[in-house]
N, C-alpha and C positions, 0 to 999 in steps of 0.2 A: 742250308736250303732256304730259309726265311729271308736272309740277306739277298739271295739270288732273285727270290719272288719280288722283293720290294724294289730291287734295281730294275727288273723287267718291267714291273707296273710303272715305275717312275719314268722309264724310257718311252713307254707307250703314251703316257701323259704328255711327255715333252714333244713327241712327234705330232700328236693330235693338236697341241697348242700352236705348233709351228704351222700347221695346216689349217688354223682357225676352226678346228672341228671339236673344241673342248671349251666349255664354260663352267666356271665355278661361280654359283650365285650365292650371295650373302642376303639372307632372310633376316633382317635386323629389326629390333624393336623392344621396348621396355617390357617388363612383365605384364601379362594380360593383354597385350596388344593383339594376340591372336596368331602368333607365329605357327603353332602346331596345326591349327585349323587351316591356315593358308597353305603350308606344305602339303597337308593331307588333300586338300581339294586341288591343288595344282597337279599333283601326281595322278589323282583320280581323273581329272579332265583329260589329261594327256593320254592316259591309258585307254580311254574310251574314243579317241579320235577316228579310229578306223570303222566304228560301228555306229557312232552317234555324232549329230551335227549340233554340239553344245558350245562351240567357240566361234561364232561368226566373224568376230573382230580380229582373229589370228588369220592373217592372210593366206598362209600356207595351208590351212585347213579349208577356208572358203574356196580356195582355188583347186583343192583336191591333190595338192602336192605333198602333204604330210601323210606318208603311207602307213605308218604305224609307230607305236612307242612301246617299249618293254623295260621292265627293271632289269638290270644287270648287276653283278657283284661289284661292289666298290673296291677301288684299288688301295685304299687305306685300311689295312687289316687291324689296325689298332684303335679304330673307333667304332662303337656299336652302330648297328643298322637303325635307321629311323623306323619306328614302330607303325608303319602304315596299316598293316593288317589289323593290328590291335585297335588302331583308330577307327577303322571302318566298322569293326564289330561293335564298338561303343556307339557309334552313330546309327547303326541298324538294329540295336538291341531293343528290347521291350521292358521298361521304356527306353527310348534313346537317350544317350548321354554324350556330352561333349568329351573329346579325347582328353586324357590325364595331361596335366601341366607338365611342361618340360622340366626335368630335374637334372639332366646330364647332356653331354654332347652326343649327337648321333648324326648319321649321314645316309643319303640315299643317292643312287646314280641311276639315270635314265639314258637309254639310247634312242634317239629320234631319227627314224628313216625317212628321207624326203627326196623329192626330185628337185635338183638345183635349177634355177632359171636364169642365173647369171654367174659370171666369174669363170675361173679356169675349170672348176669341177664340172660345169655344164657340158664341156667338150671332152672331158675325160672319161666320165662315166655316167650312166643313166640315173643312178641314185647315190646318195651320200649319207653319212650318218653323223649326227651331232651328239656329242656325250655332254650331258648336263649333271653336275654335281651339286647337291643342295645339302647345306649344313643347318641343323637345329641345335639350338643351345639355350640355356636359361637367360632370359633378358637381364636378370640381376648381374650376371657376370660381365655384361658390357660396362657396367658402371665403374668397373676397376681400371679400365684401359687408361683414363687420364693420370692414374697414379704413376705410371712409367715416367712421367715428367716432373715428379714431385718428390723431394726428400721428406723424411719423416717430420721434421720440423715445419716445413711448408705446408704439409697436409694437415698437421695439428692445428695450424693457424687457421686454415680454410675451414676445418670442422668446427673450430671455435666460433666462427661467424654464422655457420649454418645452425648450431646448437642454440645460439642466442635467440633464434627465431622459433625454436622448438622446445623450450624449456619445460613445457607442460607435459612432455613426453619422457623427460630425462631425469625426473626426480630422484630415483634410486641410484642411478649411475653418478650424477653430480654429487650426491650425499657421499658416496664412497670416495669420490676424487678428493673431497675436503681434507681427509686424512692420508692421502697418498704422498709419499715422499719419494720423488724420482731419483734422489741421490743415495737412497738406502740400499742395503744389499738385497739381491734378488731374493723374492719370496714367491715361488711358483704358485702357491695356493692363492695368494692375494691377486696375482696377475690373472689366474683363471677366473676367480670370482668377479673381478671388475670387468673383464672381458665379457662374462655372461651377462652382466648388467647393461654393458654397452649394447650387446647384441639384442637384448630385449627392447632397449630403446629404439634401435633400428626397426625391429618388428613392429613396434607400436607406431612409429612414424609411418610405415607402409599400411598397415591395417586400419588404424584409427584416423590418422590424418590424411591418408590418401596420397602420400608423397612417393615419388619414384627415386629421387636422388638420395640414396642411402650408400654409404661406404664404410667398409668394403662390402661389395655385393655378395661375396661367398659367405659371409656371416649369416645372411638370412636364407641361403640355400647352399650349404657347404659341399654337398655331394659326398664323395668318398674322403673328404678332409674333415668330417665331423669328429670333434674331439682332439684333433691334432694340435700340438703346441704352436703351429705356424698361424693358427687362428687366435691365439691368446695374446692380443695386443689391442691397443686402443689409443685415440689421440690424447695428447697432453694439452688440454685446451686452456690451462691457466699458466701459460708459459711466462707471462709477465710478472709472476710471483718469484721466479727464480732468476738467479744471475746467469746470464748467457755464457760467461767465461766458465763458470763452475759446471754447467751442463756440458760444455765442449770438452772439459777436463774430467768428466765423470768416470769413475773407475769401470773397467770392463765387465765387473760383476755387479754393477749397480742395475736398478730398475730401468733407468733411463737408456742405459746402454742396451739392455735386453730388449726393450721396446723397439729401439732402432734396428737391432739385428733382425728381429721378427718381421719387422715392416720391410726391410730390405729384402729378406729371404722370400717374403710373400710377393713383392713385386717381381723379383727375378724368376722364382721357381714356380709361381702359380700364374700370376698375370702375364709376365713376359712369355712364358711357354705357351700359354692359351693364344695370345696374340700371334706369336711366330707360327705356331702349328696350324692355326685355322684362318686367321684373318688377313695375313699379309699377302695372300695369293688370290684374292677374289678379282673377278673381272667385272661383275654387274652387281648391283646392290638395290633391294627394295627396303625402304623404312617403313614399317607398319606403325601407325599412330592411333591410339584409341582417344579421340578427342572428346567423346561423350562422358566417360566416367569422370574425369575431373569436373565437368559441369554440375554433377551432383554433390561435389564435395565442397569446395571453397576456392576463393581467389588464390589463396596460398598454393593449394594443390595444383591448380591450373598453370600458375607461373612457375612452379616447381618443374612441371613436365616440360615446358618450354626451355627452361634453363638446362635441364637434363639433356634434351635433344641437341641443343647447341654445343655443349660439352662433348657429347659423343662424336659429333661431326669432326672434331679435331683429331680424332683417333684413326681415321681412315686415309688411305692414300688416293688421291684423285688425280685424274689427268688422262687424256687419250694416249694410248701406248702404240708404239711401232711394233713391228714384228719381233725385233730384238728385246724390246721391253716386255712384251707378252711372254717370251721365253724365259727371261731371266730377272725381270723386276716388274711383275704384273701390277697394274693399277686399274681402279674402277673407272670406266669410261661411260657408264650409263647409270643414272640414279633416279629411281622412282619413289616418291612419297605417297603413300596410300592411307586415307583415313578408313579404318575398318568399322565393321558393324553398321554399314549403311542401311541394313535391313531393319535396324532398330529405330529408324525414323522414317517418316513418310516420305513418298516420292518427291513432293513439293519442297522438301528440306534437303535434298541431296546436293543442290547447288550451294546451298548455305554451308552445309558440311565441307564441301570442298574449299569454299572461300575462307572458312574458319581455319582450315589446315594450312592454307597458304599464309595466312596471318601468323599462325603459330610457329611455322618453320622459317620465317622471313630471314633470320639471322643464319641459320644453318644453310639455306638456299643460297645466300649470298657468298658464304664461304666456298660452297661447291662450284658456284657460277664463275668465281675468280679463276678456277683451274680450266675453265672452258670445256666443261663435260656436258653431255646431253642430259637433260633433266625434264621431268614431267611430274604432275601432281593429279591425283584422281581420288575418288571414294569408292569403296568396294564392300561387298559382303562375301567372304571366301566361301561361307556355307549359309545359304539363305535360310533363315529360321522363321520367317514371318510371311504373311500374305498381305499386300497393300489393297485397300479398297476405299469404298465411301459408305458412310453411314448417315442416316437422317435423324435429326433431333429438332423437335419443335418446327418442323417444316423446312429447316435448313440442312444443306448437305455438307459433311465434313469429311476430310481425308482421315484414314484411320488404319491402324494396324491389327492383324488378327494372329495370335500365336498362343503358345503355352509358357506360362511361368515355370521357373526351375522346379517347382513342386508338381508340375504337369497339370495344373489348374488352367483351363482356357481363359483367355483374356482378350478383349478388344478395347483399344485405347487410341487416343491421340497424345503422343508424349510431349507435344509442344514445339515451339520454334527454336531451332538452332540458331544462335547469333551468327550473323554474317561476318562480323568483325569481331575483334578481341573484346570480351564482355567489359562493360563499364561498371562502375560501383552499383548503378541502379539494378543491373541484372542479378547481382548476388544479394541485393536486398529483398527483391521480389521472388527470385528463384521460381521462375514459371516453367522451368523445363524439368520433366520427370522421366529420367532414363531408367529402364529396368532391364534385367538380363532375361533373355528368353531360352527356353529349352530347345534343342534341335527337333526337327520334325522327325517322323519315321521314314528312313531312307531304304531303298532297295539296293542290295549289293551289287547287282548286275546293271545298274543304272547310274549314269553320272550324277553327281551332287548338284543340286540348284545353287546358283551363284549370281552375283551382281558384278559385272565388268572384270571378271577374272581374265577373260580373253583380251581385254585391252591391256591388262598387266603383261601377259605373255607375249603380245605383240611388240610392246615397247622393250622388254627385256631380252627376248630372244628372236624376234621376228626377223631381223637383219640377218641372222646366222642361218636361217632357213630359206634365204632367198636364192 
């Protein structure tokens, strides 16, 4: 029965794709970029379109053609549902809280009923339905996609370069590696101990250094793989100490051979399966970027995020698709970059935030532009947590933000100027920017969430399918 159900739902999706009535949206971003908040708000805005006018930049709503939206059961029965109701309860609680961070894959499907204004469907029927699938997943897991193009030795060499710049976080792991013999017989306890030290190094890089580029990403957020031997490996960063021929001829029961097998298994069974099951069939993509947090850290953290974004762009298929390509080899044909947390800076800095994002993603933008796809760039606040206003100090007027800190203490401040271009050395020396995290406001369950430019995102990502 389950096989029949899967075949039936798969056939329905195929038909809808053929009729251009089905979109799979990839909400992409590194950890803490705001993916869960974005999906929650996107769903919330669309569900309120029939009773509220909160999306003026979405043409279908402004023209009164989007008749209504509802949640419907997803066709992939093996993926948990996105916790929308739980997220809304967190946001409307006393005190309100941000939704829990994503720890595993989840999905939600929406049906959008609208009046077509052009195309064949306009003459065939009065209304049409667009099915929108949205996938949520931990940002850390994205970092592993480039591993699919690297063998164990190549990955080890690359990690050696990265570690050389982060040695202050790797002391325990590097000490344990000094006595490690890759040609020795397999010792499970030693492999696990060194893997745990390597994992702690990755955690410290994220939490203390503010770095995003840590591999493997599953080590810091393992999900249901926690404790599994497939996560008990690490890079061999001192390869120059060993004879290449000896390593190539290493016994199959050696440490080196086991590290290779676990790395290969991880790439195939974890990374490859994740990519195949979820990322190979997206039609549209939004990449969320938190430009503000790295400005509080260091030049290293800022440049690390830029490099991470560039690396991730190599893992997606881009290019406009014909009908046959949509059916059998989907490719992303629209790509939106969005700087999140625009409500954490004053209105006069939104243009700077957008400009900074454009500078950060320049290399990634060029990669996608080469494929000739439709792209745009904007700044957003998925769920607006502050109010903008003007304060007076010593007879002068200043732009300011009013909100609540994470401990719910009220605060009014001017966080400073966002650099319009990539920060120079003087910026990091002066550090005149003070970005803080705000607590969400109290929200009413039957009202749409406040946002900044989420309607612009929707118009770009799905507006043409509602025409």
